[in-house]
C-alpha positions, 0 to 999 in steps of 0.5 A: 910345172910353173916354169913350164907354164911360163915358157908356154906363156912366152910362146903364146904371148909372143912379146916383143923383147927388142928395144928399150924404153929409153928416151931422153926426157927433161930432168927435174932441176938438179937431179942427175939420173943414175946409170945401172949396169946389170946382167938381168935388168935393163934400167932406163931413165924416162925423165922427171925422176921416172925409171923403167926397169926391164927384165928382157931375159924373163919368160914374161918380158916383165917391165916395172917402174920406179917413180921418185919424189922428194919424200918417197918413191913408188914402185910399180910392180915387183918383177917376175922373180926368175933371176938369182938373188943378189945379197938378200934381194932379187929386185930391191938391190937395184932400187937401192942403187937408184934411191935411198928414199923409203919405197912404197910398192903398188901392184898394177894387178895381182897376177903371179908374174907381177908380184913374185918379189913382193916380200922385199917391200916393207910398205905396200899400198893398195888402190882404194877400191871397194872390191879390195877394201871389203877383203881386208881384215881389221889387222890390215891383212889381205888374202890372195886367191887363186883367181887373183894370182891366176897361177901358183900360190904365192903370195898367200897374204900381205899387210896393206899399209896404205890406200891410194885414192882414184883419180886424185893427186898423190904427192910423193914430194915434188912429184904428183901422180894419179891412180886410175882404175882400169878394169878389163884385164883384171878387176883390180887393175890400175894405171899410174898417170904422171901429168908433169912427165906426160907419162902413163904406166898401163900395167897389163891393160895395154902393152906390145904383145897379145892381150889377155882377158879372163872372162868374156864379160870383161870385154865390156869393162875393157871397152868402157875403160878405154873410152874413159882413159881416152877422155883423160889423156891427150896424144902428147902422153907417152904410154908404157906397158908391163911386158915386152918393148915398154913404150907403146905408140899412142895410136894403139889406144885408139886401135884397141878401142876399134878392136873391142868395138869390132869384137862387140859387133861380131865383126872380128872372127876368132879361132878356138884354142886350148890354153893351159887346158882352158878353152879360149877365143883368139881374136886378131885386128890389124897388128893386135891380138887378144886372147879371151878365156871362156867359161867352161 
């Protein structure tokens, strides 16, 4: 049933799987990027020791990212888990080809299509958000709910090893990132900003494909987040999403703001659909599409 849903998702989301996130960027001094050949993954180097890891054959068109510092590496999402195991791993073996640094995983959010290889990572970081802190026991264990995952029952639980603060420098050793809270698609959604590279990794907050919201109430949070993000970054930033063609035109961020304003004002008509047996409104604005699930 799960993979039938995945196939359905592929048809609904209509992700663009063409193209690559490869674009020549400046190397940090002395660093030579690693070239990877894989039947499943397409690995591109973005510059400044940042890698883009695409899964164009996956039902969701997943894209994950690996950021290297001098002391540690940070993995952003874990892949869809639909590929075959190589040795003991589905995605970690690719990371091991790129770096021998200790790797910490942080998820853009908890939906099923972003965490299916979570068990391959020994070090797990969570965004330091009160809504997550209060759900972690004294033993550091976090229990995932059905709403967290949206579909399926994996993972059921995980040990949280580290908490990353919001909008504060996190030093990986010669590589500084900041974590941004970007609610809208989900309450716990985060993005990663890499100021030295002029890159922001957006997860499912914005990508090239139909955008999903899971409650009508999320529209306001989504719009507020867009406005906040636009106050933090300039148009010389490169934007990358977690599905389909990875790199997003910067103008799409302004267009998303306009799209949400159009919905708020009631100026954007919608069509009613049943998606996965749940009522939903589908909105269109220029070349953008948004599906908003309705409460039954």
